[in-house]
C-alpha positions as a Markdown table, in Angstrom:
| # | Residue | x | y | z |
|---|---|---|---|---|
| 1 | Unk | -11.8 | 2.1 | 6.7 |
| 2 | Unk | -9.8 | -1.3 | 7.1 |
| 3 | Unk | -6.1 | -1.2 | 5.8 |
| 4 | Unk | -4.7 | -4.1 | 3.9 |
| 5 | Unk | -2.2 | -6.2 | 5.7 |
| 6 | Unk | 1.3 | -5.0 | 5.4 |
| 7 | Unk | 3.5 | -7.4 | 3.5 |
| 8 | Unk | 7.2 | -7.0 | 4.0 |
| 9 | Unk | 9.2 | -6.9 | 0.8 |
| 10 | Unk | 11.8 | -9.5 | 0.3 |
| 11 | Unk | 11.3 | -10.8 | 3.7 |
| 12 | Unk | 12.8 | -14.2 | 2.8 |
| 13 | Unk | 15.9 | -12.6 | 1.1 |
| 14 | Unk | 16.6 | -10.3 | 3.9 |
| 15 | Unk | 16.5 | -12.9 | 6.7 |
| 16 | Unk | 18.6 | -15.1 | 4.6 |
| 17 | Unk | 21.2 | -12.6 | 4.1 |
| 18 | Unk | 21.2 | -12.1 | 8.0 |
| 19 | Unk | 22.1 | -15.8 | 8.3 |
| 20 | Unk | 19.9 | -15.9 | 11.3 |
| 21 | Unk | 21.2 | -18.5 | 13.9 |
| 22 | Unk | 19.2 | -19.8 | 17.0 |
| 23 | Unk | 20.0 | -17.5 | 20.0 |
| 24 | Unk | 21.6 | -14.9 | 17.9 |
| 25 | Unk | 20.8 | -11.2 | 18.6 |
| 26 | Unk | 19.2 | -9.0 | 16.0 |
| 27 | Unk | 18.0 | -5.4 | 15.8 |
| 28 | Unk | 15.1 | -4.7 | 13.4 |
| 29 | Unk | 15.2 | -0.9 | 12.9 |
| 30 | Unk | 11.9 | -0.6 | 11.1 |
| 31 | Unk | 9.5 | -2.9 | 12.8 |
| 32 | Unk | 6.2 | -1.7 | 11.1 |
| 33 | Unk | 3.9 | -4.7 | 11.2 |
| 34 | Unk | 6.6 | -7.1 | 12.4 |
| 35 | Unk | 7.4 | -8.9 | 9.1 |
| 36 | Unk | 10.9 | -9.2 | 9.5 |
| 37 | Unk | 11.1 | -9.4 | 13.3 |
| 38 | Unk | 8.4 | -12.4 | 13.0 |
| 39 | Unk | 10.7 | -14.2 | 10.5 |
| 40 | Unk | 13.8 | -13.7 | 12.7 |
| 41 | Unk | 12.0 | -15.1 | 15.7 |
| 42 | Unk | 10.7 | -18.0 | 13.6 |
| 43 | Unk | 14.4 | -18.8 | 12.9 |
| 44 | Unk | 15.2 | -18.9 | 16.7 |
| 45 | Unk | 16.7 | -15.3 | 17.1 |
| 46 | Unk | 16.1 | -12.8 | 19.6 |
| 47 | Unk | 15.1 | -9.2 | 18.5 |
| 48 | Unk | 15.5 | -5.7 | 19.6 |
| 49 | Unk | 12.9 | -4.0 | 17.3 |
| 50 | Unk | 12.4 | -0.2 | 16.8 |
| 51 | Unk | 9.9 | 2.1 | 15.0 |
| 52 | Unk | 9.4 | 5.8 | 15.4 |
| 53 | Unk | 5.6 | 5.5 | 14.6 |
| 54 | Unk | 3.6 | 5.0 | 18.1 |
| 55 | Unk | 0.9 | 3.2 | 16.2 |
| 56 | Unk | 3.2 | 0.4 | 15.2 |
| 57 | Unk | 4.5 | 0.0 | 18.8 |
| 58 | Unk | 0.9 | -0.3 | 20.0 |
| 59 | Unk | 0.1 | -2.9 | 17.3 |
| 60 | Unk | 3.2 | -4.9 | 18.1 |
| 61 | Unk | 2.4 | -5.7 | 21.7 |
| 62 | Unk | 0.7 | -9.0 | 20.8 |
| 63 | Unk | 3.9 | -10.1 | 19.1 |
| 64 | Unk | 6.0 | -9.0 | 22.1 |
| 65 | Unk | 3.7 | -11.5 | 24.1 |
| 66 | Unk | 4.2 | -14.2 | 21.5 |
| 67 | Unk | 8.0 | -13.9 | 21.6 |
| 68 | Unk | 8.0 | -15.1 | 25.3 |
| 69 | Unk | 11.0 | -12.7 | 26.2 |
| 70 | Unk | 12.8 | -12.9 | 22.8 |
| 71 | Unk | 11.5 | -9.6 | 21.6 |
| 72 | Unk | 12.0 | -6.2 | 22.9 |
| 73 | Unk | 9.9 | -3.4 | 21.1 |
| 74 | Unk | 10.9 | 0.2 | 21.7 |
| 75 | Unk | 9.8 | 3.4 | 20.1 |
| 76 | Unk | 12.8 | 5.0 | 18.7 |
| 77 | Unk | 14.2 | 6.4 | 15.5 |
| 78 | Unk | 16.5 | 3.9 | 13.8 |
| 79 | Unk | 19.3 | 6.5 | 13.9 |
| 80 | Unk | 19.3 | 6.3 | 17.6 |
| 81 | Unk | 19.5 | 2.7 | 17.7 |
| 82 | Unk | 22.7 | 2.6 | 19.7 |
| 83 | Unk | 21.0 | 4.8 | 22.4 |
| 84 | Unk | 18.0 | 2.2 | 22.4 |
| 85 | Unk | 20.4 | -0.8 | 22.5 |
| 86 | Unk | 22.4 | 0.9 | 25.4 |
| 87 | Unk | 19.4 | 1.6 | 27.5 |
| 88 | Unk | 18.5 | -2.1 | 27.4 |
| 89 | Unk | 21.9 | -3.4 | 27.8 |
| 90 | Unk | 21.8 | -5.2 | 24.5 |
| 91 | Unk | 24.7 | -5.7 | 21.9 |
| 92 | Unk | 26.7 | -6.4 | 20.2 |
| 93 | Unk | 24.5 | -7.7 | 17.5 |
| 94 | Unk | 24.7 | -10.5 | 15.0 |
| 95 | Unk | 22.5 | -8.6 | 12.3 |
| 96 | Unk | 20.7 | -5.5 | 11.7 |
| 97 | Unk | 17.9 | -5.2 | 9.1 |
| 98 | Unk | 16.4 | -1.9 | 7.8 |
| 99 | Unk | 13.4 | -1.6 | 5.5 |
| 100 | Unk | 13.5 | 2.1 | 4.4 |
| 101 | Unk | 10.6 | 4.2 | 3.4 |
| 102 | Unk | 6.9 | 4.3 | 4.5 |
| 103 | Unk | 4.8 | 1.2 | 5.2 |
| 104 | Unk | 1.4 | 0.4 | 3.5 |
| 105 | Unk | -0.2 | 0.6 | 7.0 |
| 106 | Unk | 0.8 | 4.4 | 6.8 |
| 107 | Unk | -0.2 | 4.8 | 3.2 |
| 108 | Unk | -3.5 | 3.2 | 3.8 |
| 109 | Unk | -4.6 | 5.3 | 6.7 |
| 110 | Unk | -6.2 | 8.5 | 5.2 |
| 111 | Unk | -5.9 | 10.4 | 8.4 |
| 112 | Unk | -2.0 | 10.1 | 8.3 |
| 113 | Unk | -2.0 | 12.2 | 5.1 |
| 114 | Unk | 0.8 | 10.1 | 3.3 |
| 115 | Unk | -1.2 | 9.4 | 0.1 |
| 116 | Unk | -3.1 | 11.2 | -2.6 |
| 117 | Unk | -5.4 | 8.0 | -3.1 |
| 118 | Unk | -7.4 | 9.1 | -0.4 |
| 119 | Unk | -8.3 | 12.7 | 0.9 |
| 120 | Unk | -7.2 | 13.5 | 4.3 |
| 121 | Unk | -5.1 | 16.0 | 6.2 |
| 122 | Unk | -1.8 | 16.8 | 4.7 |
| 123 | Unk | 0.3 | 15.5 | 7.5 |
| 124 | Unk | 3.1 | 12.7 | 6.7 |
| 125 | Unk | 4.6 | 12.8 | 10.2 |
| 126 | Unk | 5.6 | 9.2 | 11.2 |
| 127 | Unk | 5.9 | 10.3 | 14.7 |
| 128 | Unk | 3.0 | 12.6 | 14.8 |
| 129 | Unk | 5.1 | 15.5 | 15.9 |
| 130 | Unk | 7.1 | 18.3 | 14.3 |
| 131 | Unk | 6.4 | 20.1 | 11.2 |
| 132 | Unk | 3.8 | 18.4 | 8.8 |
| 133 | Unk | 3.7 | 18.4 | 5.1 |
| 134 | Unk | 1.1 | 20.9 | 5.3 |
| 135 | Unk | 3.5 | 23.3 | 7.2 |
| 136 | Unk | 6.2 | 22.9 | 4.4 |
| 137 | Unk | 3.7 | 23.4 | 1.6 |
| 138 | Unk | 2.3 | 26.6 | 3.1 |
| 139 | Unk | 5.3 | 28.2 | 4.5 |
| 140 | Unk | 8.2 | 27.6 | 2.3 |
| 141 | Unk | 9.3 | 30.2 | -0.4 |
| 142 | Unk | 8.9 | 29.4 | -3.8 |
| 143 | Unk | 12.5 | 28.6 | -4.7 |
| 144 | Unk | 13.1 | 26.5 | -1.5 |
| 145 | Unk | 9.9 | 24.5 | -2.1 |
| 146 | Unk | 10.9 | 23.8 | -5.8 |
| 147 | Unk | 14.4 | 22.8 | -4.6 |
| 148 | Unk | 12.9 | 20.4 | -2.1 |
| 149 | Unk | 10.6 | 18.7 | -4.6 |
| 150 | Unk | 13.6 | 18.5 | -7.1 |
| 151 | Unk | 16.1 | 17.1 | -4.4 |
| 152 | Unk | 14.1 | 14.7 | -2.6 |
| 153 | Unk | 11.5 | 13.6 | -5.4 |
| 154 | Unk | 13.6 | 14.1 | -8.5 |
| 155 | Unk | 10.7 | 16.1 | -9.9 |
| 156 | Unk | 11.8 | 17.9 | -13.2 |
| 157 | Unk | 8.7 | 20.1 | -13.1 |
| 158 | Unk | 9.5 | 21.2 | -9.6 |
| 159 | Unk | 9.5 | 24.9 | -10.6 |
| 160 | Unk | 6.1 | 24.8 | -12.3 |
| 161 | Unk | 4.5 | 22.7 | -9.6 |
| 162 | Unk | 6.0 | 25.2 | -6.9 |
| 163 | Unk | 4.6 | 28.2 | -8.7 |
| 164 | Unk | 1.2 | 26.6 | -9.0 |
| 165 | Unk | 1.3 | 25.8 | -5.1 |
| 166 | Unk | 2.2 | 29.3 | -4.4 |
| 167 | Unk | -0.8 | 30.4 | -6.4 |
| 168 | Unk | -3.2 | 28.2 | -4.8 |
| 169 | Unk | -2.2 | 28.7 | -1.2 |
| 170 | Unk | -2.7 | 32.5 | -1.8 |
| 171 | Unk | -6.3 | 31.6 | -2.1 |
| 172 | Unk | -6.4 | 29.5 | 1.1 |
| 173 | Unk | -4.0 | 27.3 | 2.9 |
| 174 | Unk | -3.3 | 23.8 | 1.3 |
| 175 | Unk | -4.4 | 21.5 | 4.1 |
| 176 | Unk | -5.7 | 18.3 | 2.4 |
| 177 | Unk | -4.1 | 15.6 | 0.1 |
| 178 | Unk | -6.7 | 15.9 | -2.4 |
| 179 | Unk | -6.3 | 19.7 | -3.1 |
| 180 | Unk | -2.3 | 19.3 | -3.2 |
| 181 | Unk | -2.7 | 16.4 | -5.5 |
| 182 | Unk | -5.2 | 18.2 | -7.9 |
| 183 | Unk | -3.1 | 21.4 | -7.8 |
| 184 | Unk | 0.1 | 19.4 | -8.9 |
| 185 | Unk | -2.0 | 17.6 | -11.6 |
| 186 | Unk | -3.2 | 20.8 | -13.1 |
| 187 | Unk | 0.5 | 22.1 | -13.1 |
| 188 | Unk | 1.9 | 19.0 | -14.5 |
| 189 | Unk | -0.8 | 16.6 | -16.1 |
| 190 | Unk | 1.7 | 14.1 | -17.1 |
| 191 | Unk | 0.9 | 11.5 | -19.7 |
| 192 | Unk | -1.2 | 8.4 | -20.0 |
| 193 | Unk | 0.1 | 5.3 | -18.4 |
| 194 | Unk | 2.6 | 7.1 | -16.3 |
| 195 | Unk | 2.7 | 7.4 | -12.6 |
| 196 | Unk | 0.4 | 9.9 | -11.0 |
| 197 | Unk | 1.7 | 13.4 | -11.6 |
| 198 | Unk | 1.7 | 13.9 | -7.7 |
| 199 | Unk | 3.8 | 10.8 | -6.8 |
| 200 | Unk | 7.3 | 12.3 | -6.9 |
| 201 | Unk | 6.0 | 15.5 | -4.9 |
| 202 | Unk | 4.4 | 13.6 | -2.3 |
| 203 | Unk | 7.5 | 11.4 | -1.9 |
| 204 | Unk | 9.8 | 14.5 | -1.5 |
| 205 | Unk | 7.5 | 16.0 | 1.1 |
| 206 | Unk | 7.5 | 12.7 | 3.2 |
| 207 | Unk | 11.2 | 12.5 | 2.9 |
| 208 | Unk | 11.7 | 16.0 | 4.0 |
| 209 | Unk | 9.2 | 15.9 | 6.8 |
| 210 | Unk | 10.7 | 12.8 | 8.3 |
| 211 | Unk | 14.3 | 13.5 | 7.6 |
| 212 | Unk | 14.6 | 10.2 | 5.9 |
| 213 | Unk | 17.8 | 10.5 | 4.1 |
| 214 | Unk | 19.7 | 11.9 | 7.1 |
| 215 | Unk | 18.2 | 9.2 | 9.1 |
| 216 | Unk | 19.4 | 6.4 | 6.9 |
| 217 | Unk | 22.8 | 7.9 | 6.8 |
| 218 | Unk | 23.1 | 8.1 | 10.5 |
| 219 | Unk | 21.5 | 4.6 | 10.9 |
| 220 | Unk | 24.1 | 2.8 | 8.6 |
| 221 | Unk | 27.0 | 4.3 | 10.7 |
| 222 | Unk | 25.2 | 3.2 | 13.7 |
| 223 | Unk | 24.8 | -0.4 | 12.7 |
| 224 | Unk | 28.5 | -0.5 | 11.8 |
| 225 | Unk | 29.5 | 0.3 | 15.4 |
| 226 | Unk | 26.7 | -2.2 | 16.9 |
| 227 | Unk | 27.5 | -5.3 | 14.7 |
| 228 | Unk | 29.9 | -7.9 | 16.0 |
| 229 | Unk | 32.7 | -9.2 | 13.6 |
| 230 | Unk | 30.9 | -11.5 | 11.3 |
| 231 | Unk | 27.5 | -9.7 | 11.8 |
| 232 | Unk | 25.4 | -8.8 | 8.8 |
| 233 | Unk | 23.7 | -5.4 | 7.8 |
| 234 | Unk | 20.9 | -5.9 | 5.4 |
| 235 | Unk | 19.1 | -2.8 | 3.9 |
| 236 | Unk | 15.9 | -2.9 | 1.7 |
| 237 | Unk | 15.4 | 0.4 | -0.4 |
| 238 | Unk | 12.7 | 1.6 | -2.6 |
| 239 | Unk | 13.9 | 4.5 | -4.7 |
| 240 | Unk | 17.2 | 5.7 | -6.2 |
| 241 | Unk | 18.1 | 8.3 | -3.3 |
| 242 | Unk | 18.0 | 5.7 | -0.7 |
| 243 | Unk | 19.9 | 3.0 | -2.7 |
| 244 | Unk | 22.5 | 5.5 | -3.8 |
| 245 | Unk | 23.1 | 6.2 | 0.0 |
| 246 | Unk | 23.4 | 2.5 | 0.8 |
| 247 | Unk | 25.6 | 1.6 | -2.2 |
| 248 | Unk | 28.0 | 4.3 | -1.5 |
| 249 | Unk | 28.1 | 3.5 | 2.2 |
| 250 | Unk | 29.1 | -0.2 | 1.4 |
| 251 | Unk | 31.5 | 0.8 | -1.3 |
| 252 | Unk | 33.4 | 3.1 | 1.0 |
| 253 | Unk | 33.3 | 0.7 | 3.9 |
| 254 | Unk | 34.4 | -2.3 | 2.0 |
| 255 | Unk | 37.3 | -0.6 | 0.1 |
| 256 | Unk | 35.8 | -1.2 | -3.4 |
| 257 | Unk | 36.9 | 1.3 | -5.9 |
| 258 | Unk | 39.8 | 2.7 | -4.1 |
| 259 | Unk | 43.4 | 2.0 | -5.3 |
| 260 | Unk | 45.9 | 1.7 | -2.4 |
| 261 | Unk | 48.6 | 0.0 | -4.0 |
| 262 | Unk | 50.4 | 3.3 | -5.1 |
| 263 | Unk | 50.2 | 6.2 | -2.7 |
| 264 | Unk | 51.3 | 9.8 | -3.5 |
| 265 | Unk | 53.7 | 11.5 | -1.3 |
| 266 | Unk | 52.2 | 12.5 | 1.9 |
| 267 | Unk | 49.3 | 10.2 | 1.5 |
| 268 | Unk | 48.1 | 7.8 | 4.3 |
| 269 | Unk | 46.8 | 4.4 | 3.6 |
| 270 | Unk | 43.0 | 4.4 | 4.2 |
| 271 | Unk | 41.7 | 2.3 | 7.3 |
| 272 | Unk | 41.2 | -1.4 | 6.7 |
| 273 | Unk | 37.6 | -2.3 | 5.4 |
| 274 | Unk | 34.9 | -2.5 | 8.2 |
| 275 | Unk | 32.4 | -4.5 | 5.7 |
| 276 | Unk | 32.8 | -7.2 | 3.2 |
| 277 | Unk | 30.3 | -7.4 | 0.3 |
| 278 | Unk | 28.7 | -10.8 | -0.6 |
| 279 | Unk | 27.5 | -12.1 | -3.8 |
| 280 | Unk | 25.9 | -10.2 | -6.7 |
| 281 | Unk | 24.1 | -7.0 | -5.6 |
| 282 | Unk | 21.5 | -5.5 | -5.5 |
| 283 | Unk | 19.2 | -8.4 | -4.9 |
| 284 | Unk | 15.8 | -7.6 | -6.5 |
| 285 | Unk | 12.5 | -9.2 | -5.9 |
| 286 | Unk | 11.1 | -12.1 | -8.3 |
| 287 | Unk | 8.3 | -11.7 | -10.7 |
| 288 | Unk | 5.8 | -13.5 | -8.6 |
| 289 | Unk | 6.4 | -11.1 | -5.6 |
| 290 | Unk | 6.3 | -8.1 | -7.8 |
| 291 | Unk | 2.8 | -9.3 | -9.1 |
| 292 | Unk | 1.5 | -10.2 | -5.8 |
| 293 | Unk | 2.9 | -7.1 | -4.0 |
| 294 | Unk | 3.3 | -4.1 | -6.5 |
| 295 | Unk | 5.2 | -2.2 | -3.8 |
| 296 | Unk | 8.0 | -4.6 | -4.4 |
| 297 | Unk | 8.7 | -3.6 | -7.9 |
| 298 | Unk | 11.3 | -0.9 | -7.1 |
| 299 | Unk | 12.8 | -2.6 | -4.1 |
| 300 | Unk | 16.5 | -3.3 | -3.8 |
| 301 | Unk | 18.4 | -5.3 | -1.0 |
| 302 | Unk | 22.0 | -4.7 | -0.4 |
| 303 | Unk | 23.9 | -6.6 | 2.5 |
| 304 | Unk | 27.4 | -6.9 | 3.7 |
| 305 | Unk | 29.2 | -8.7 | 6.5 |
| 306 | Unk | 31.1 | -6.9 | 9.2 |
| 307 | Unk | 34.8 | -7.6 | 9.4 |
| 308 | Unk | 37.0 | -7.6 | 12.6 |
| 309 | Unk | 38.4 | -4.1 | 11.7 |
| 310 | Unk | 37.6 | -1.5 | 14.4 |
| 311 | Unk | 35.5 | 1.4 | 13.3 |
| 312 | Unk | 37.9 | 4.3 | 12.5 |
| 313 | Unk | 37.1 | 7.8 | 13.6 |
| 314 | Unk | 36.2 | 10.4 | 11.0 |
| 315 | Unk | 39.6 | 12.0 | 11.0 |
| 316 | Unk | 41.1 | 8.6 | 10.0 |
| 317 | Unk | 38.4 | 8.2 | 7.1 |
| 318 | Unk | 39.1 | 11.3 | 5.7 |
């Protein structure tokens, strides 16, 4: 099966928010098919690009050659971007961009097990290692499975779905995307014109398998440490859990929403902001992009500029 080409969402807006300058150094933490990296290179920037998926690294070698020394591509989780930069003696950076979530290349490959649109092994591992979605579905206790579906998928029918999964796996292990999707559909049929009943559950399993929310939290803090004063961090998210983490991070780091004019006795003034928010946010894709690329409909872009304030340690933040 031939996968549709991956189209990066809000690529123009994300690269514009980075204010790419010729000769500047940028980090693309989610290389994928190289959409953001290609745009940064076209604007004259140099790039350290990371991806945890070995297939993305292999496919990106042609772009490395085209970059003529301006692109370094490394297999790494973006939470470990500091180590990846240090090993290659790169930094500080003028910009960091992150496109959170799963790429269409992964979704469109049945053997990767990310989607219920095709029958395939229930896998969902971006790195091809560690516990798979099948492991979670067949090993977790009912309450733990229901909690996972509710927490990471915001699935209101999580208890009912978990019971159905437990009953189904008692017959035989659930190892295919089609069987899991059908089990969920029978337990929670949904309504016409709504998203597929399995959508939220598949999202929850993917997030859990790849530790995506923890990865995002760590990556934001790492980017804060890697950026030079005036450098920019741009993050594109695709659902409310991710967006909430980014929104709260920028709010905390920019000092928005905290009053410091009057301190109670014994209180210590918070550290100075390490980021300055710019413009109206979040930025969302226009109607044309949403029409041409349905994946863009839920996307949100948030970005901020690094100040010259040093990054405080956790004791100073608390």
